[in-house]
Residue, then its C-alpha position, 0 to 999 in steps of 0.5 A: x699245140x700237143x694238147x690240141x693234137x691229142x684232143x684231135x686224135x681222140x676226137x675230143x676237141x669240144x673239151x676246148x673252147x670251140x665253134x662248131x660249124x654246119x656245112x650241109x643242108x639235108x633238105x638238099x637231099x630231095x630225091x625223086x621217087x625213082x632216084x633218077x636225079x640222084x647224081x644231080x642231087x648229090x652233086x648239088x649237096x656236096x657242092x653246097x657243103x664245100x662252098x660253106x667251108x670256103x665261106x668259113x675260110x673267107x671269114x677266117x681270112x685264110x688266103x693264098x699267102x696264109x701258111x697252112x699245115x695239114x694233119x691227117x690220119x691218111x697218107x693219101x693226101x701227100x700228093x697235095x702237100x708242098x714238096x719235102x714237107x710231108x712227115x709221117x708219124x705213128x698216129x698221123x701225117x703232116x705237111x704244108x700246102x697252099x690255098x688251092x691245094x687246101x680247097x682241093x683236099x677239102x673237096x676230095x675228103x668231103x665229096x665221096x665221088x671225087x675221092x673215089x675218082x682219085x683213089x678207086x681202091x681206097x675205102x672212104x666212108x660217107x661219115x668220116x667219124x669212122x676213118x679219115x680225119x683232117x685238121x687244118x692249122x693256120x699258124x699265123x692266125x693261131x687257128x685250127x679247123x677240124x672238118x669231120x665230114x661234109x656235115x660240119x667242123x670244129x674251130x679251135x684257137x691254138x692259144x685258147x684265145x676266147x676273144x678271137x673265137x668270140x669275134x669269129x662267132x659274133x661275125x658268123x652269127x650276124x652274117x651267116x648264122x646257118x653256118x653255126x651248128x645250133x645243136x652245140x649253140x649252148x656250148x659255144x656260148x661258154x665263150x662268153x663266160 
């Protein structure tokens, strides 16, 4: 587990066997000439992104009864964590949460205007590559999902179980291929070697 956390902190999860997801659809960002529909367009775009994350969680079979541990580089999320589970170290914060709060955290961290409503004095970049990083650990499933921002995320297996990742990849490839990031498709096919 320490190796995965080190890779996450150094943004090198793709050094492991992984599945790379796409949550967004840039075609949804279709503004009219005057930008008068900006709020509606952005709301539809971010809602689409969050719904795709929920689809992935459903495929992974994350449910109300699933144990969920969150690692983050910001302590802002501690309000959503189970009481007495929040731990802060030098390089990240950690805590447990339930499924409902997981969805709330995902909405909060990939939807900039929701974050700004909750934390008006905190800076949140549109692209989280520069700042916030959230890693969601599902110990019973032995899976970890890193959501780098509204564009996508990376799934790795806690025990480097290629068969489990292949099965998930095959399921998504059949049911909803648009959730797979085709830029990383050839790398993901290394699961079959």
